[in-house]
C-alpha positions in Angstrom: 127.0 135.4 108.2 126.2 135.3 104.0 127.7 131.6 104.1 125.2 130.8 106.7 122.4 132.3 105.0 123.4 130.6 101.7 123.5 127.3 103.7 120.0 127.9 105.0 118.7 128.5 101.8 120.3 125.6 100.2 118.8 123.1 103.0 115.6 125.1 102.8 115.3 124.3 98.9 116.0 120.5 99.7 113.3 120.3 101.4 110.8 122.1 99.9 111.5 120.0 96.5 111.7 117.1 98.4 108.2 117.6 99.7 106.3 118.7 97.0 105.4 116.2 94.2 104.3 119.1 92.1 106.1 122.1 90.8 106.7 125.5 92.8 104.4 128.2 91.5 107.0 131.0 89.6 107.7 133.6 91.9 109.1 131.0 94.8 110.7 128.6 92.5 112.7 131.8 90.8 113.5 133.1 94.7 115.1 129.5 95.3 117.3 129.9 92.0 118.5 133.1 93.1 119.4 131.6 97.0 117.2 134.0 98.4 117.8 136.6 100.7 116.2 136.4 104.5 112.7 138.4 103.2 112.3 135.2 100.7 113.7 132.5 103.4 110.6 134.1 105.4 108.4 133.6 102.6 109.5 130.3 101.3 109.7 129.0 105.7 105.9 129.7 105.7 104.9 127.3 102.8 106.9 124.3 103.9 104.7 122.3 106.6 106.1 120.4 109.7 107.6 116.9 108.5 107.7 113.9 110.0 104.1 113.2 110.8 102.9 110.2 109.2 99.6 108.8 108.9 98.2 105.3 107.6 95.1 104.3 105.5 92.2 102.6 108.0 89.8 101.8 105.3 90.5 99.1 103.0 90.2 101.9 100.0 89.9 105.2 100.5 89.8 108.1 97.3 92.8 110.3 96.7 91.3 113.3 95.4 92.9 116.4 93.4 91.5 118.6 96.2 89.0 117.9 99.4 85.5 116.8 97.8 87.2 117.0 94.4 88.3 114.4 91.2 89.2 111.2 92.7 92.9 110.2 91.1 93.5 106.8 92.7 92.4 104.3 95.5 94.5 104.0 98.3 94.7 100.2 100.4 94.1 99.9 104.0 97.7 100.2 105.7 99.5 102.3 103.1 101.9 104.8 105.1 101.1 108.2 103.8 103.1 111.9 104.8 101.0 114.7 106.3 101.7 118.0 104.7 98.4 119.8 105.0 95.2 120.2 107.0 91.6 121.4 105.8 89.3 120.9 108.1 88.2 117.2 108.1 90.8 116.5 104.9 94.4 115.9 105.0 96.7 117.1 102.2 99.2 113.7 101.7 102.3 112.8 99.4 102.1 109.0 98.6 104.9 107.2 96.9 105.9 103.7 95.4 106.7 102.0 92.5 105.1 101.7 89.4 106.0 99.7 86.1 107.6 101.6 83.5 105.5 100.4 79.7 102.3 101.7 82.4 103.6 104.8 82.6 104.1 108.1 79.4 106.7 111.2 79.6 104.8 114.5 79.7 104.8 118.1 80.9 102.1 119.3 81.4 101.7 121.4 84.9 105.4 120.5 85.7 105.1 116.7 86.6 107.3 114.1 84.4 104.7 111.1 84.1 101.4 110.0 83.5 99.7 106.8 84.3 98.7 105.7 80.4 97.7 101.7 81.1 93.9 101.3 80.2 92.3 101.0 83.7 95.2 102.4 85.8 98.1 100.7 87.6 98.9 99.4 90.8 101.6 101.4 92.8 103.7 99.4 95.0 105.8 99.1 98.3 108.6 97.7 96.0 110.3 97.6 92.8 108.1 94.3 91.8 105.7 92.2 90.4 105.4 90.5 93.9 105.8 93.4 95.8 102.5 94.5 97.7 100.0 97.0 96.2 99.4 100.6 98.1 97.4 102.1 95.6 95.6 101.5 92.8 96.2 104.5 90.4 93.3 105.9 87.4 94.6 106.6 83.9 95.4 110.0 83.4 96.7 110.5 87.0 100.3 112.9 86.8 103.2 111.9 88.6 106.6 113.2 89.8 109.3 111.1 88.9 111.9 110.3 92.0 113.9 107.5 90.9 114.1 104.0 89.1 115.2 100.6 89.0 115.5 98.6 85.4 111.7 98.7 84.6 110.1 100.0 87.5 109.9 103.6 88.5 109.6 105.5 91.6 106.7 108.2 91.6 105.4 110.2 94.4 102.1 112.5 94.3 100.6 115.2 96.6 96.4 114.8 96.9 94.0 115.0 99.6 92.5 112.3 101.6 89.4 112.2 104.2 91.5 112.4 108.0 89.1 110.2 109.8 90.0 107.6 107.1 93.6 108.4 108.6 95.3 106.7 111.3 97.5 109.3 112.6 100.7 109.2 114.5 103.9 111.9 115.2 107.2 111.0 114.1 108.8 109.2 111.4 108.3 110.0 107.5 106.3 107.5 105.4 109.2 107.9 102.9 111.6 106.1 105.7 108.7 103.6 106.8 110.0 100.1 106.4 106.1 98.9 105.9 105.8 101.4 103.0 108.7 100.2 101.3 107.9 96.7 101.7 109.6 95.6 105.6 108.0 94.6 108.7 105.4 97.2 109.8 106.0 99.0 113.1 102.6 97.6 114.3 103.7 98.0 118.4 104.4 94.3 118.0 107.8 92.4 118.0 108.8 89.4 117.0 109.2 87.9 120.1 105.8 89.5 121.6 103.0 87.1 122.7 100.0 86.7 120.1 96.7 86.7 121.5 94.8 83.5 120.9 91.9 84.8 118.8 91.2 87.8 116.5 88.1 89.6 115.5 87.1 90.4 112.1 86.3 94.3 112.9 83.1 96.8 110.9 84.2 95.5 107.1 84.7 92.0 105.8 88.2 91.1 105.7 89.8 89.3 102.8 91.8 86.1 103.3 95.1 85.6 101.3 97.1 82.6 100.5 100.2 84.7 101.3 100.9 88.2 101.8 101.5 88.6 97.8 99.2 85.3 96.3 95.6 84.9 95.6 92.2 85.9 97.2 91.1 82.7 98.9 87.9 84.0 100.6 86.1 86.7 102.8 85.7 86.4 106.2 82.5 88.4 107.4 82.7 91.3 110.0 82.8 89.2 114.0 84.3 85.8 112.8 86.1 84.7 114.8 90.1 84.0 113.5 92.7 82.0 115.6 96.3 83.5 115.2 99.0 80.9 114.4 101.8 83.5 113.0 102.5 87.5 113.0 105.0 88.5 110.1 105.2 92.6 110.0 101.6 93.9 109.2 100.3 90.6 107.9 99.0 88.0 110.5 98.3 83.9 109.5 95.2 82.9 111.0 92.8 79.8 110.7 89.5 80.4 110.4 86.7 77.6 111.0 83.0 77.3 109.6 81.0 74.6 107.8 80.9 74.1 103.8 78.3 71.7 101.7 80.3 69.0 100.7 79.2 68.8 97.4 81.1 71.8 97.0 84.5 70.5 98.3 87.0 68.0 96.8 90.2 66.6 98.4 93.1 69.0 99.0 95.2 66.7 97.6 94.0 65.5 95.0 96.9 65.4 92.8 96.4 61.3 91.7 92.9 61.9 90.6 93.4 65.5 88.7 96.0 63.4 86.9 93.5 61.6 84.5 92.2 65.6 83.7 93.0 67.0 80.6 93.9 70.6 78.9 91.2 69.7 76.5 88.5 68.4 80.1 89.5 72.0 81.0 88.8 74.0 78.3 85.0 72.4 77.5 84.2 72.9 81.5 86.3 75.7 82.4 84.3 76.2 86.1 84.3 72.7 86.7 87.4 71.6 87.6 88.7 75.5 89.3 90.4 74.3 92.4 91.5 70.6 91.4 95.3 69.9 91.7 96.8 67.9 88.5 100.4 66.7 88.1 101.1 66.5 84.5 104.2 66.1 82.4 104.2 68.7 80.2 106.6 71.1 77.8 108.3 74.2 78.9 108.2 76.6 76.0 109.0 80.3 78.2 108.7 82.4 81.1 106.8 85.7 80.7 105.2 88.1 82.6 101.6 89.0 82.4 100.4 92.1 80.6 97.6 94.6 81.9 95.0 92.8 79.2 95.7 89.2 80.1 92.8 90.1 83.1 93.1 86.4 84.5 96.3 87.3 85.8 97.9 90.5 88.1 100.2 92.2 86.0 103.3 91.8 85.8 102.8 87.9 86.9 104.8 85.7 86.2 104.2 82.5 84.5 105.0 79.5 82.2 104.2 79.0 79.0 104.1 75.3 78.3 102.2 72.7 75.9 99.8 70.7 77.2 99.8 66.9 78.2 99.0 64.9 75.3 98.6 67.6 72.9 101.2 68.9 71.1 99.4 71.9 69.9 97.8 72.8 73.0 99.2 75.3 75.3 98.5 76.1 79.0 99.9 78.7 81.8 101.3 77.9 85.1 101.2 81.2 87.2 104.8 81.3 89.1 104.8 82.0 92.9 107.6 83.9 94.0 109.0 81.0 95.6 109.4 78.6 92.6 110.5 81.5 90.1 114.6 80.7 90.7 113.6 77.3 89.9 111.4 78.3 86.9 114.5 80.3 85.5 117.0 77.5 85.3 114.0 75.9 82.7 115.7 75.1 79.2 112.9 75.8 76.6 111.6 72.9 75.3 112.6 71.0 78.4 109.9 68.0 79.5 109.3 69.1 83.1 106.6 67.2 85.8 104.6 69.6 87.2 101.8 70.1 90.4 99.5 73.0 90.1 96.1 73.6 91.1 93.7 74.7 88.7 92.8 78.8 88.4 90.7 78.8 85.5 90.0 76.5 83.1 89.9 79.1 80.2 91.4 82.2 80.4 89.5 85.4 78.7 92.3 86.3 76.2 93.4 83.1 75.0 91.0 80.5 76.1 93.5 78.3 77.3 93.8 77.0 80.8 95.5 78.6 83.5 97.0 76.6 86.7 98.5 78.0 90.0 102.1 76.4 90.3 102.5 74.5 93.3 105.6 72.3 92.3 107.8 71.8 89.7 110.5 68.0 89.1 
């Protein structure tokens, strides 16, 4: 009987500690350390909520609060999976977890937590340890976190707080921690790779951003009611086509590499807005592969980019943002190697250094 009690105590202790992203109150913590008797187990069981209920944020951005109607700790993105652990009226207490860039947090012992967000303006929480992984939330500066793992310069963290219940789409079964979409895999959206897709979708009650790729830049916004032609689905992402009209004076040929080769880095600096979106084909000198810090507001934090010398100006530099699919090719380059690139102008003059920033399309 004693063996059975100890076994139950051990299992319950693991469940409680795994569930909470804040420390247990001292009486319960002491009871766990003593192994707890049957009365202690009954007390502990009364504070452990029902596990296994997963919910997804169903609005574009929802507040993650310290308590119902309390201080905002973070902004959680649409589609992010969370584990519901308690209810209070229309509010849900949930566990939010993900990966954060290690230099953006600092060690702390405040209120029993391990880390706090130290980056100015906050930091992104991602589904996987990588700069190109899906952003699940934006954590505000000063937020306290519990560390649950680490891979290189990425730390896995979790935090329990409150979300407005109507902003969640709840489902029984599974857990947010093991949810494949929350960990960067395909979402369990009720569809399969072989399932037939509708020909068209309609944007719901709020504008929908259109992305170049699931990990790429925003390319536009579709208004509510916009008709989208479905081309492909991968997990929680759907590739669509949107038809509409634009003024001819506002656009340029999609492949303007030939005429773009006549544009110089000096042209971009002199007229930073005139050439946005233009494609250039340049011979540049590779200097190094870097990752953007938070202070570089023209990049997302951690975005890989090439530092290169501009064509025809040995003392002039430019930046080439590197997409994930070209990263292996860039890592094989040697410092001072001459390369030919095809790139699209992101901005003619960066906010920090005044250098042009382009999105790398091809490298030769």
